[in-house]
VOLOMI-828373 format. One record per residue: residue in three letters; z, x, y of N, C-alpha, C, O in turn. Coordinates in Angstrom, 2 decimals, always signed. Layout:
BEGIN
type | nZ | nX | nY | caZ | caX | caY | cZ | cX | cY | oZ | oX | oY
ALA | Z | X | Y | Z | X | Y | Z | X | Y | Z | X | Y $
...
***
This chain:
BEGIN
type | nZ | nX | nY | caZ | caX | caY | cZ | cX | cY | oZ | oX | oY
MET | +0.00 | +0.85 | -1.17 | +0.00 | +0.00 | +0.00 | +0.00 | +0.90 | +1.23 | +0.75 | +1.87 | +1.30 $
SER | -0.83 | +0.57 | +2.18 | -0.94 | +1.41 | +3.37 | +0.34 | +1.34 | +4.19 | +1.11 | +0.39 | +4.10 $
LEU | +0.53 | +2.36 | +4.97 | +1.71 | +2.44 | +5.84 | +1.73 | +1.29 | +6.83 | +2.79 | +0.73 | +7.12 $
ILE | +0.58 | +0.93 | +7.35 | +0.50 | -0.18 | +8.31 | +0.87 | -1.49 | +7.64 | +1.66 | -2.27 | +8.18 $
ARG | +0.32 | -1.75 | +6.45 | +0.62 | -2.99 | +5.73 | +2.10 | -3.05 | +5.37 | +2.71 | -4.12 | +5.45 $
THR | +2.69 | -1.93 | +4.98 | +4.12 | -1.88 | +4.68 | +4.93 | -2.24 | +5.91 | +5.87 | -3.03 | +5.82 $
PHE | +4.59 | -1.68 | +7.05 | +5.28 | -1.97 | +8.30 | +5.16 | -3.46 | +8.65 | +6.14 | -4.09 | +9.04 $
VAL | +3.95 | -4.00 | +8.52 | +3.71 | -5.40 | +8.85 | +4.54 | -6.31 | +7.95 | +5.17 | -7.25 | +8.44 $
LYS | +4.56 | -6.04 | +6.64 | +5.32 | -6.88 | +5.72 | +6.81 | -6.81 | +6.02 | +7.49 | -7.83 | +6.03 $
LYS | +7.32 | -5.61 | +6.26 | +8.75 | -5.48 | +6.58 | +9.08 | -6.21 | +7.87 | +10.14 | -6.84 | +7.98 $
THR | +8.19 | -6.14 | +8.84 | +8.42 | -6.83 | +10.12 | +8.46 | -8.33 | +9.92 | +9.37 | -9.00 | +10.43 $
PHE | +7.50 | -8.88 | +9.19 | +7.48 | -10.33 | +8.96 | +8.66 | -10.79 | +8.11 | +9.18 | -11.88 | +8.32 $
LYS | +9.09 | -9.97 | +7.14 | +10.27 | -10.33 | +6.35 | +11.51 | -10.39 | +7.26 | +12.35 | -11.26 | +7.08 $
SER | +11.61 | -9.48 | +8.21 | +12.73 | -9.49 | +9.15 | +12.69 | -10.72 | +10.04 | +13.72 | -11.36 | +10.27 $
ILE | +11.50 | -11.06 | +10.53 | +11.36 | -12.26 | +11.36 | +11.75 | -13.50 | +10.56 | +12.44 | -14.38 | +11.07 $
ALA | +11.30 | -13.56 | +9.31 | +11.61 | -14.72 | +8.46 | +13.11 | -14.86 | +8.23 | +13.60 | -15.96 | +7.97 $
SER | +13.83 | -13.77 | +8.31 | +15.26 | -13.79 | +8.06 | +16.07 | -14.23 | +9.28 | +17.11 | -14.87 | +9.13 $
ILE | +15.61 | -13.88 | +10.48 | +16.48 | -14.07 | +11.65 | +15.96 | -15.02 | +12.71 | +16.73 | -15.44 | +13.58 $
PHE | +14.69 | -15.38 | +12.68 | +14.13 | -16.17 | +13.78 | +14.75 | -17.57 | +13.79 | +14.91 | -18.16 | +12.73 $
PRO | +15.11 | -18.10 | +14.96 | +15.81 | -19.38 | +15.01 | +14.96 | -20.62 | +14.70 | +15.52 | -21.69 | +14.46 $
MET | +13.65 | -20.52 | +14.70 | +12.80 | -21.69 | +14.43 | +12.25 | -21.64 | +13.01 | +11.64 | -20.65 | +12.60 $
ASN | +12.48 | -22.72 | +12.25 | +12.02 | -22.78 | +10.87 | +10.53 | -22.57 | +10.75 | +10.08 | -21.86 | +9.84 $
SER | +9.74 | -23.15 | +11.63 | +8.28 | -23.03 | +11.52 | +7.85 | -21.56 | +11.58 | +6.90 | -21.17 | +10.90 $
VAL | +8.52 | -20.77 | +12.38 | +8.18 | -19.34 | +12.48 | +8.65 | -18.61 | +11.23 | +7.96 | -17.70 | +10.76 $
ARG | +9.80 | -18.98 | +10.67 | +10.26 | -18.36 | +9.43 | +9.26 | -18.61 | +8.31 | +8.92 | -17.70 | +7.56 $
VAL | +8.78 | -19.85 | +8.19 | +7.81 | -20.20 | +7.15 | +6.50 | -19.45 | +7.38 | +5.93 | -18.90 | +6.43 $
MET | +6.01 | -19.42 | +8.60 | +4.77 | -18.72 | +8.92 | +4.89 | -17.22 | +8.58 | +3.95 | -16.61 | +8.09 $
SER | +6.06 | -16.65 | +8.85 | +6.27 | -15.23 | +8.56 | +6.23 | -14.94 | +7.06 | +5.70 | -13.92 | +6.64 $
LEU | +6.80 | -15.85 | +6.27 | +6.74 | -15.66 | +4.82 | +5.31 | -15.74 | +4.31 | +4.90 | -14.97 | +3.44 $
ARG | +4.55 | -16.66 | +4.86 | +3.13 | -16.75 | +4.47 | +2.38 | -15.48 | +4.87 | +1.50 | -15.03 | +4.14 $
ALA | +2.72 | -14.89 | +6.01 | +2.08 | -13.65 | +6.45 | +2.39 | -12.49 | +5.52 | +1.66 | -11.50 | +5.49 $
CYS | +3.47 | -12.61 | +4.75 | +3.83 | -11.58 | +3.75 | +3.11 | -11.80 | +2.42 | +3.36 | -11.08 | +1.46 $
ASN | +2.22 | -12.77 | +2.37 | +1.47 | -13.13 | +1.16 | +2.33 | -13.81 | +0.10 | +2.00 | -13.77 | -1.08 $
TYR | +3.43 | -14.44 | +0.51 | +4.17 | -15.30 | -0.39 | +3.52 | -16.68 | -0.31 | +3.04 | -17.09 | +0.74 $
ASN | +3.52 | -17.39 | -1.42 | +2.96 | -18.75 | -1.44 | +4.07 | -19.72 | -1.03 | +5.07 | -19.86 | -1.73 $
VAL | +3.88 | -20.37 | +0.11 | +4.89 | -21.30 | +0.63 | +4.20 | -22.63 | +0.90 | +3.21 | -22.70 | +1.63 $
GLY | +4.74 | -23.69 | +0.31 | +4.15 | -25.02 | +0.43 | +4.38 | -25.67 | +1.78 | +4.78 | -25.02 | +2.74 $
ASP | +4.13 | -26.98 | +1.83 | +4.26 | -27.77 | +3.05 | +5.66 | -28.37 | +3.15 | +6.33 | -28.61 | +2.14 $
ASP | +6.08 | -28.62 | +4.38 | +7.37 | -29.27 | +4.67 | +8.54 | -28.52 | +4.04 | +9.48 | -29.14 | +3.53 $
VAL | +8.49 | -27.20 | +4.07 | +9.53 | -26.35 | +3.50 | +10.53 | -26.00 | +4.59 | +10.15 | -25.74 | +5.73 $
TYR | +11.81 | -25.98 | +4.23 | +12.84 | -25.48 | +5.13 | +13.37 | -24.17 | +4.58 | +13.77 | -24.10 | +3.42 $
ILE | +13.36 | -23.14 | +5.41 | +13.89 | -21.83 | +5.04 | +15.07 | -21.54 | +5.96 | +14.91 | -21.41 | +7.17 $
GLY | +16.26 | -21.43 | +5.39 | +17.45 | -21.12 | +6.17 | +17.44 | -19.68 | +6.65 | +16.73 | -18.83 | +6.12 $
GLU | +18.24 | -19.43 | +7.67 | +18.35 | -18.07 | +8.21 | +19.00 | -17.15 | +7.19 | +19.71 | -17.59 | +6.29 $
ARG | +18.75 | -15.86 | +7.36 | +19.29 | -14.78 | +6.54 | +18.78 | -14.80 | +5.10 | +19.46 | -14.33 | +4.19 $
LEU | +17.57 | -15.34 | +4.89 | +16.93 | -15.24 | +3.58 | +16.57 | -13.78 | +3.35 | +15.98 | -13.13 | +4.20 $
ILE | +16.94 | -13.28 | +2.18 | +16.60 | -11.91 | +1.79 | +15.70 | -11.99 | +0.57 | +16.03 | -12.63 | -0.42 $
ILE | +14.55 | -11.33 | +0.65 | +13.64 | -11.24 | -0.49 | +13.56 | -9.78 | -0.88 | +13.10 | -8.93 | -0.11 $
VAL | +14.02 | -9.49 | -2.09 | +14.02 | -8.12 | -2.59 | +12.79 | -7.98 | -3.47 | +12.71 | -8.59 | -4.54 $
ASP | +11.83 | -7.18 | -3.02 | +10.62 | -6.97 | -3.79 | +10.08 | -5.58 | -3.52 | +10.46 | -4.92 | -2.55 $
LYS | +9.18 | -5.15 | -4.38 | +8.41 | -3.96 | -4.09 | +7.36 | -4.39 | -3.09 | +6.67 | -5.38 | -3.32 $
LEU | +7.22 | -3.71 | -2.01 | +6.36 | -4.16 | -0.93 | +4.92 | -4.35 | -1.37 | +4.19 | -5.14 | -0.77 $
ALA | +4.49 | -3.63 | -2.40 | +3.11 | -3.75 | -2.87 | +2.91 | -4.96 | -3.78 | +1.77 | -5.34 | -4.06 $
ASP | +4.01 | -5.56 | -4.25 | +3.88 | -6.71 | -5.16 | +3.20 | -7.87 | -4.47 | +3.51 | -8.22 | -3.34 $
LYS | +2.26 | -8.47 | -5.18 | +1.59 | -9.66 | -4.69 | +1.90 | -10.81 | -5.64 | +2.15 | -10.59 | -6.83 $
ASN | +1.88 | -12.02 | -5.12 | +2.12 | -13.21 | -5.92 | +3.45 | -13.16 | -6.66 | +3.55 | -13.61 | -7.80 $
CYS | +4.48 | -12.60 | -6.02 | +5.78 | -12.50 | -6.68 | +6.69 | -13.67 | -6.32 | +7.77 | -13.81 | -6.89 $
LEU | +6.26 | -14.51 | -5.36 | +7.10 | -15.62 | -4.92 | +6.26 | -16.84 | -4.61 | +5.34 | -16.78 | -3.79 $
ASP | +6.58 | -17.95 | -5.27 | +5.95 | -19.25 | -5.00 | +7.04 | -20.24 | -4.62 | +8.00 | -20.44 | -5.37 $
ILE | +6.90 | -20.85 | -3.46 | +7.82 | -21.89 | -3.02 | +6.99 | -23.16 | -2.84 | +6.04 | -23.18 | -2.06 $
GLY | +7.36 | -24.20 | -3.56 | +6.59 | -25.45 | -3.55 | +6.77 | -26.27 | -2.29 | +7.37 | -25.81 | -1.32 $
ASN | +6.26 | -27.48 | -2.32 | +6.34 | -28.41 | -1.20 | +7.73 | -29.03 | -1.11 | +8.38 | -29.28 | -2.12 $
ARG | +8.17 | -29.27 | +0.11 | +9.43 | -29.97 | +0.41 | +10.65 | -29.27 | -0.17 | +11.66 | -29.93 | -0.44 $
VAL | +10.58 | -27.97 | -0.37 | +11.71 | -27.19 | -0.86 | +12.65 | -26.91 | +0.31 | +12.21 | -26.67 | +1.43 $
SER | +13.95 | -26.95 | +0.03 | +14.95 | -26.60 | +1.04 | +15.72 | -25.39 | +0.54 | +16.36 | -25.43 | -0.51 $
VAL | +15.66 | -24.30 | +1.32 | +16.38 | -23.07 | +1.00 | +17.43 | -22.88 | +2.08 | +17.11 | -22.64 | +3.24 $
ALA | +18.70 | -23.00 | +1.69 | +19.81 | -22.90 | +2.63 | +19.99 | -21.46 | +3.13 | +19.38 | -20.54 | +2.59 $
PRO | +20.82 | -21.26 | +4.14 | +21.05 | -19.91 | +4.67 | +21.69 | -18.97 | +3.64 | +22.42 | -19.39 | +2.75 $
GLY | +21.37 | -17.69 | +3.80 | +22.01 | -16.64 | +3.01 | +21.55 | -16.52 | +1.57 | +22.25 | -15.91 | +0.76 $
VAL | +20.40 | -17.06 | +1.25 | +19.88 | -16.98 | -0.12 | +19.24 | -15.61 | -0.34 | +18.62 | -15.04 | +0.56 $
ILE | +19.38 | -15.09 | -1.56 | +18.76 | -13.81 | -1.95 | +17.83 | -14.07 | -3.13 | +18.26 | -14.56 | -4.17 $
LEU | +16.56 | -13.73 | -2.95 | +15.56 | -13.85 | -4.02 | +15.18 | -12.45 | -4.46 | +14.62 | -11.68 | -3.68 $
VAL | +15.48 | -12.11 | -5.70 | +15.25 | -10.76 | -6.22 | +14.06 | -10.79 | -7.16 | +14.16 | -11.32 | -8.27 $
THR | +12.92 | -10.24 | -6.73 | +11.75 | -10.18 | -7.62 | +11.58 | -8.80 | -8.23 | +10.77 | -8.61 | -9.14 $
SER | +12.34 | -7.83 | -7.74 | +12.24 | -6.47 | -8.27 | +13.59 | -5.77 | -8.11 | +14.23 | -5.86 | -7.06 $
SER | +14.00 | -5.09 | -9.17 | +15.26 | -4.36 | -9.13 | +15.15 | -3.12 | -9.99 | +14.71 | -3.18 | -11.14 $
ASP | +15.57 | -1.99 | -9.43 | +15.59 | -0.74 | -10.18 | +16.62 | +0.20 | -9.59 | +17.08 | -0.02 | -8.46 $
PRO | +17.00 | +1.24 | -10.32 | +18.05 | +2.14 | -9.83 | +17.56 | +3.20 | -8.83 | +18.32 | +4.10 | -8.46 $
ASN | +16.31 | +3.09 | -8.40 | +15.74 | +4.03 | -7.44 | +15.86 | +5.47 | -7.91 | +15.29 | +5.82 | -8.95 $
HIS | +16.57 | +6.31 | -7.19 | +16.63 | +7.75 | -7.49 | +17.88 | +8.15 | -8.28 | +18.20 | +9.33 | -8.38 $
SER | +18.57 | +7.19 | -8.84 | +19.78 | +7.46 | -9.60 | +19.47 | +8.27 | -10.86 | +18.37 | +8.20 | -11.40 $
LYS | +20.44 | +9.02 | -11.31 | +20.29 | +9.79 | -12.55 | +20.15 | +8.88 | -13.77 | +19.70 | +9.33 | -14.83 $
ILE | +20.54 | +7.62 | -13.64 | +20.40 | +6.71 | -14.78 | +19.00 | +6.11 | -14.89 | +18.71 | +5.43 | -15.87 $
ALA | +18.14 | +6.36 | -13.91 | +16.80 | +5.76 | -13.89 | +16.02 | +5.91 | -15.20 | +15.37 | +4.95 | -15.62 $
PRO | +16.05 | +7.07 | -15.86 | +15.28 | +7.17 | -17.11 | +15.85 | +6.34 | -18.26 | +15.19 | +6.15 | -19.28 $
TYR | +17.07 | +5.84 | -18.10 | +17.75 | +5.18 | -19.20 | +17.85 | +3.66 | -19.06 | +18.28 | +2.97 | -19.98 $
VAL | +17.47 | +3.16 | -17.91 | +17.55 | +1.71 | -17.70 | +16.19 | +1.16 | -17.33 | +15.32 | +1.89 | -16.84 $
LYS | +16.01 | -0.12 | -17.58 | +14.72 | -0.75 | -17.36 | +14.60 | -1.28 | -15.93 | +15.52 | -1.93 | -15.42 $
CYS | +13.50 | -0.99 | -15.30 | +13.16 | -1.59 | -14.01 | +12.79 | -3.05 | -14.28 | +12.04 | -3.34 | -15.21 $
ILE | +13.30 | -3.94 | -13.47 | +13.02 | -5.36 | -13.68 | +12.17 | -5.87 | -12.53 | +12.55 | -5.76 | -11.36 $
ARG | +11.04 | -6.43 | -12.87 | +10.14 | -7.05 | -11.91 | +9.68 | -8.38 | -12.47 | +9.43 | -8.50 | -13.67 $
GLY | +9.57 | -9.37 | -11.60 | +9.08 | -10.65 | -12.06 | +8.95 | -11.64 | -10.93 | +9.49 | -11.46 | -9.84 $
LYS | +8.22 | -12.66 | -11.21 | +7.93 | -13.68 | -10.23 | +9.09 | -14.69 | -10.16 | +9.77 | -14.95 | -11.16 $
ILE | +9.28 | -15.24 | -8.98 | +10.19 | -16.37 | -8.80 | +9.34 | -17.55 | -8.35 | +8.56 | -17.45 | -7.41 $
VAL | +9.50 | -18.69 | -9.06 | +8.79 | -19.91 | -8.71 | +9.84 | -20.98 | -8.43 | +10.68 | -21.29 | -9.27 $
ILE | +9.76 | -21.55 | -7.22 | +10.63 | -22.66 | -6.85 | +9.72 | -23.87 | -6.68 | +8.95 | -23.95 | -5.72 $
ASN | +9.81 | -24.80 | -7.61 | +8.90 | -25.94 | -7.62 | +9.26 | -26.99 | -6.58 | +10.33 | -26.96 | -5.98 $
ASP | +8.34 | -27.92 | -6.38 | +8.46 | -28.97 | -5.36 | +9.83 | -29.66 | -5.39 | +10.41 | -29.88 | -6.45 $
ASP | +10.31 | -29.99 | -4.19 | +11.49 | -30.82 | -3.99 | +12.80 | -30.20 | -4.48 | +13.79 | -30.91 | -4.64 $
ALA | +12.82 | -28.90 | -4.72 | +14.06 | -28.24 | -5.13 | +14.93 | -27.96 | -3.90 | +14.43 | -27.84 | -2.78 $
TRP | +16.23 | -27.86 | -4.14 | +17.19 | -27.56 | -3.08 | +18.01 | -26.37 | -3.54 | +18.71 | -26.44 | -4.55 $
ILE | +17.92 | -25.28 | -2.80 | +18.62 | -24.05 | -3.13 | +19.80 | -23.91 | -2.17 | +19.59 | -23.77 | -0.97 $
GLY | +21.02 | -23.94 | -2.68 | +22.22 | -23.92 | -1.87 | +22.51 | -22.56 | -1.23 | +21.98 | -21.53 | -1.64 $
ALA | +23.34 | -22.59 | -0.22 | +23.70 | -21.39 | +0.55 | +24.27 | -20.30 | -0.35 | +25.08 | -20.56 | -1.24 $
GLY | +23.84 | -19.08 | -0.09 | +24.38 | -17.93 | -0.79 | +23.94 | -17.77 | -2.23 | +24.49 | -16.94 | -2.95 $
THR | +22.98 | -18.55 | -2.66 | +22.47 | -18.45 | -4.03 | +21.73 | -17.12 | -4.23 | +21.09 | -16.62 | -3.30 $
ILE | +21.83 | -16.57 | -5.41 | +21.05 | -15.39 | -5.81 | +20.17 | -15.81 | -6.98 | +20.67 | -16.32 | -7.99 $
ILE | +18.86 | -15.59 | -6.85 | +17.92 | -15.89 | -7.93 | +17.28 | -14.59 | -8.38 | +16.69 | -13.87 | -7.57 $
LEU | +17.40 | -14.28 | -9.66 | +16.91 | -13.02 | -10.23 | +15.45 | -13.13 | -10.66 | +14.89 | -14.23 | -10.66 $
PRO | +14.82 | -12.00 | -11.04 | +13.39 | -12.03 | -11.41 | +13.09 | -12.89 | -12.64 | +13.95 | -13.15 | -13.47 $
ASN | +11.82 | -13.32 | -12.71 | +11.30 | -14.09 | -13.85 | +12.00 | -15.44 | -14.00 | +12.33 | -15.86 | -15.11 $
ILE | +12.23 | -16.10 | -12.89 | +12.93 | -17.39 | -12.90 | +12.02 | -18.46 | -12.32 | +11.31 | -18.23 | -11.35 $
THR | +12.06 | -19.64 | -12.94 | +11.41 | -20.83 | -12.41 | +12.48 | -21.88 | -12.15 | +13.26 | -22.21 | -13.04 $
ILE | +12.51 | -22.38 | -10.94 | +13.40 | -23.48 | -10.58 | +12.57 | -24.75 | -10.70 | +11.57 | -24.91 | -9.99 $
GLY | +12.97 | -25.65 | -11.57 | +12.20 | -26.85 | -11.86 | +12.13 | -27.82 | -10.70 | +12.96 | -27.80 | -9.80 $
MET | +11.11 | -28.66 | -10.74 | +10.89 | -29.69 | -9.72 | +12.14 | -30.55 | -9.57 | +12.73 | -30.99 | -10.55 $
GLY | +12.53 | -30.79 | -8.31 | +13.63 | -31.69 | -8.02 | +15.00 | -31.19 | -8.41 | +15.95 | -31.97 | -8.46 $
SER | +15.13 | -29.91 | -8.69 | +16.41 | -29.35 | -9.12 | +17.28 | -28.97 | -7.93 | +16.79 | -28.77 | -6.81 $
VAL | +18.57 | -28.88 | -8.19 | +19.55 | -28.46 | -7.19 | +20.28 | -27.25 | -7.74 | +20.80 | -27.27 | -8.85 $
VAL | +20.30 | -26.17 | -6.93 | +21.08 | -24.99 | -7.28 | +22.25 | -24.94 | -6.31 | +22.05 | -24.79 | -5.10 $
ALA | +23.47 | -25.06 | -6.83 | +24.66 | -25.15 | -5.99 | +24.89 | -23.85 | -5.22 | +24.48 | -22.77 | -5.64 $
ALA | +25.56 | -23.99 | -4.10 | +25.88 | -22.84 | -3.26 | +26.62 | -21.78 | -4.06 | +27.52 | -22.09 | -4.85 $
GLY | +26.24 | -20.53 | -3.85 | +26.90 | -19.40 | -4.48 | +26.51 | -19.14 | -5.92 | +27.06 | -18.22 | -6.54 $
ALA | +25.60 | -19.90 | -6.47 | +25.20 | -19.71 | -7.87 | +24.38 | -18.44 | -8.02 | +23.69 | -18.01 | -7.10 $
VAL | +24.47 | -17.84 | -9.21 | +23.62 | -16.71 | -9.57 | +22.74 | -17.18 | -10.72 | +23.22 | -17.41 | -11.83 $
VAL | +21.44 | -17.33 | -10.44 | +20.52 | -17.90 | -11.41 | +19.91 | -16.77 | -12.23 | +19.14 | -15.95 | -11.73 $
THR | +20.27 | -16.76 | -13.52 | +19.80 | -15.72 | -14.44 | +18.81 | -16.26 | -15.47 | +18.17 | -15.50 | -16.19 $
LYS | +18.69 | -17.60 | -15.54 | +17.76 | -18.27 | -16.46 | +17.06 | -19.39 | -15.72 | +17.60 | -19.95 | -14.77 $
SER | +15.85 | -19.71 | -16.15 | +15.09 | -20.77 | -15.50 | +15.83 | -22.09 | -15.57 | +16.61 | -22.35 | -16.49 $
VAL | +15.57 | -22.93 | -14.56 | +16.26 | -24.22 | -14.40 | +15.27 | -25.33 | -14.71 | +14.17 | -25.36 | -14.17 $
GLU | +15.66 | -26.25 | -15.57 | +14.80 | -27.37 | -15.95 | +14.63 | -28.32 | -14.78 | +15.50 | -28.40 | -13.90 $
PRO | +13.51 | -29.06 | -14.76 | +13.30 | -30.04 | -13.69 | +14.46 | -31.04 | -13.59 | +15.03 | -31.45 | -14.61 $
TYR | +14.79 | -31.43 | -12.38 | +15.80 | -32.45 | -12.06 | +17.18 | -32.12 | -12.64 | +17.93 | -33.01 | -13.04 $
SER | +17.49 | -30.83 | -12.68 | +18.80 | -30.37 | -13.14 | +19.64 | -29.93 | -11.95 | +19.11 | -29.54 | -10.90 $
ILE | +20.94 | -29.99 | -12.12 | +21.88 | -29.43 | -11.15 | +22.58 | -28.29 | -11.86 | +23.17 | -28.48 | -12.92 $
VAL | +22.51 | -27.09 | -11.25 | +23.16 | -25.92 | -11.83 | +24.14 | -25.33 | -10.83 | +23.94 | -25.43 | -9.62 $
ALA | +25.19 | -24.71 | -11.36 | +26.20 | -24.09 | -10.51 | +26.88 | -22.97 | -11.28 | +26.84 | -22.94 | -12.51 $
GLY | +27.50 | -22.05 | -10.55 | +28.33 | -21.02 | -11.16 | +27.67 | -19.67 | -11.27 | +26.53 | -19.46 | -10.86 $
VAL | +28.47 | -18.75 | -11.86 | +28.03 | -17.37 | -12.06 | +28.30 | -17.02 | -13.52 | +29.46 | -16.83 | -13.88 $
PRO | +27.29 | -16.94 | -14.36 | +25.90 | -17.29 | -14.10 | +25.74 | -18.81 | -14.01 | +26.58 | -19.56 | -14.50 $
ALA | +24.66 | -19.24 | -13.40 | +24.43 | -20.67 | -13.20 | +24.26 | -21.38 | -14.55 | +23.55 | -20.92 | -15.44 $
LYS | +24.95 | -22.51 | -14.66 | +24.85 | -23.36 | -15.85 | +24.62 | -24.79 | -15.40 | +25.03 | -25.19 | -14.31 $
LYS | +23.97 | -25.56 | -16.26 | +23.68 | -26.95 | -15.93 | +24.99 | -27.75 | -15.90 | +25.78 | -27.73 | -16.84 $
ILE | +25.19 | -28.47 | -14.77 | +26.39 | -29.29 | -14.64 | +26.04 | -30.77 | -14.44 | +26.93 | -31.61 | -14.41 $
GLY | +24.75 | -31.08 | -14.31 | +24.36 | -32.46 | -14.11 | +22.86 | -32.60 | -13.99 | +22.10 | -31.65 | -14.18 $
GLU | +22.47 | -33.82 | -13.66 | +21.04 | -34.12 | -13.49 | +20.84 | -34.92 | -12.21 | +21.71 | -35.67 | -11.78 $
VAL | +19.68 | -34.75 | -11.62 | +19.28 | -35.53 | -10.46 | +18.65 | -36.81 | -10.99 | +17.69 | -36.76 | -11.76 $
THR | +19.19 | -37.95 | -10.58 | +18.68 | -39.24 | -11.03 | +17.80 | -39.82 | -9.94 | +18.24 | -40.00 | -8.81 $
ILE | +16.56 | -40.11 | -10.29 | +15.60 | -40.71 | -9.38 | +15.44 | -42.17 | -9.76 | +15.06 | -42.48 | -10.89 $
ASN | +15.72 | -43.06 | -8.84 | +15.59 | -44.50 | -9.12 | +14.24 | -45.02 | -8.71 | +13.95 | -46.20 | -8.87 $
***
C-alpha cells in the first residue's frame, strides 16, 4: 500500500472516530473502502483494528446502529514480539448484517458475522458468530435471548 494511501486511510479512520456528525463518520468509513449500508449510525470513538492494506474486511449492513466506544478487530498479531514465530496471526472479515444493534464498548473479533436483527449488549466480547435475531451478552458473548418481531 502506498504511503499516501496509508496516510489517507489513517486520516479517514481518525475522522470516523471523532467527528461530531454521524453523516461524516459514515462517509469517512466508506472512504476507507469499508462497505457501509444506508441509514447507519456510527457512534463516536469507533476503533477499527486492521492491516491498512486489507480490503473488504468490514461490511456493515443497512440500518445498523453501532454505539460509542466499539472496537472491531479484523487483524491481530504480536508485531515485533519474540513470540511472533510461535503464535498465529489472526485476520478475518467482520460482517454486521442489516438492522443489528451493537452496544457501547463491544469488542468484535475477526471472522465474525453478526446476524440480521441481532443485539450485542454493551461491553460484550464477541468471539463467535451471532445468529439472526439473537441477543448476546457477556465475556465471551453468549446468547441470552431473542428479538421477537410481531
